[in-house]
N, C-alpha and C positions, 0 to 999 in steps of 0.2 A: 373841548373835544377836537379830535383830529379831523381835518377836512382838506379838500382841494377847492379853491375859489375860482369862479369865472366872473370877471367884471363885464356886465352887460351893457355898459354905456361908456362913451368917450366924450369928455367935456360936456356931459349932460345929455348928449344925443344918443338914442338907442342904437346899438350896433346890429347889423344883420346877424342872424343866428350863426352862420358859418364862421364869422369873424370872431365872436366871443368864444365859441366852442373850440376854436383852434389855439386859444391862448390861456390855458389854465395856469394858475399860480399855486404853488404848494408842493408837497403837503405842508401843513402848518396846524396851529391850534387857534381856535376861535375863542375869544373871551369877551364877555359883556360887563361893562363897569360904568362908572360915573366919573366925569371930569368937572371940577368946579373952577369957576373963574375967580374973580376978586372977592366974591361973597359966596357963602354956601347956599344962598337962596337962588343962585344961578347955576346949579349943577345940570349937566346934560348927559344923556346916555351916550356911551361910546362902544362901538363894536370894533374889536381889533383882531387882526390876523397876524400871528407871530410865528417865528421859526420854532420848531420843537426842540432845537438845541439851545442851551443857555450858555452864556459866557459871563462868569462872575455872578451868577444868579439872575441875570437879565437875558431875555431873548430878543432877537432883532425883529423889527416890524417888517413884514413882507409886503404890505400895502398901506397906503395912508388910511387912518382910522375912518370909520363910517359913523357920522354923528347923527343922533336921534333916529336910530334905525327902527323900521317897522317890519314885523314879520308878515310876509305876504303869502307864503306857502310852506307847508310842513308835510313831508311824507316819511316813509321808513328810511330813505336814503338821502333826502335832500331838504335843505332849508333855503328860502329865498327872502332876502332883505332889501329894503329900499331906504336910503338915507342921503346924507350930504357928505361930500368929501371936499377938502380944500385942494385947490390947484397949486401944485408945487411952484414956489417962487412968487406967489401972489397972495392976496387976502381974499380972493374970490372963492366961493363955494359953488359946487354944481351937484345936481342929482346924480346918484350912483345906485346901481343895483348889483347885488352879489347873489350868485347861485352857488350854494355850498353843497358839495357832494361829500357826505360823511364817510370817514374811514371805517375800518373794521371795528374800532372801539367807539364808534360814533353813537353809542346808546344815549338816548336823551333821558335825563333824569330830572324830574320836576319835584321839588320839595315844597310841600304845602304846609 
């Protein structure tokens, strides 16, 4: 689904509202999938935010992936997730929160 993302934390620390609200990323597409490590027993959920344009069938990542995301809020126009992001250039992971503002085609479809 199309969305604009606001990262609500920096290096794990919660940002003041005015700071994260001033730095939207997007628009892009949100996708939820799984990433497996050396064994399929070690699969983790991954939320990704990618460019809507593709190059050779692949789209560029707009933000580092959010690992093991939890859905904290759902409204008609917003989703809020909390998970872990890796810090660029290190093996360290920090808590991150995304506030996702859904685009016009942001209809949420749930298949049961």
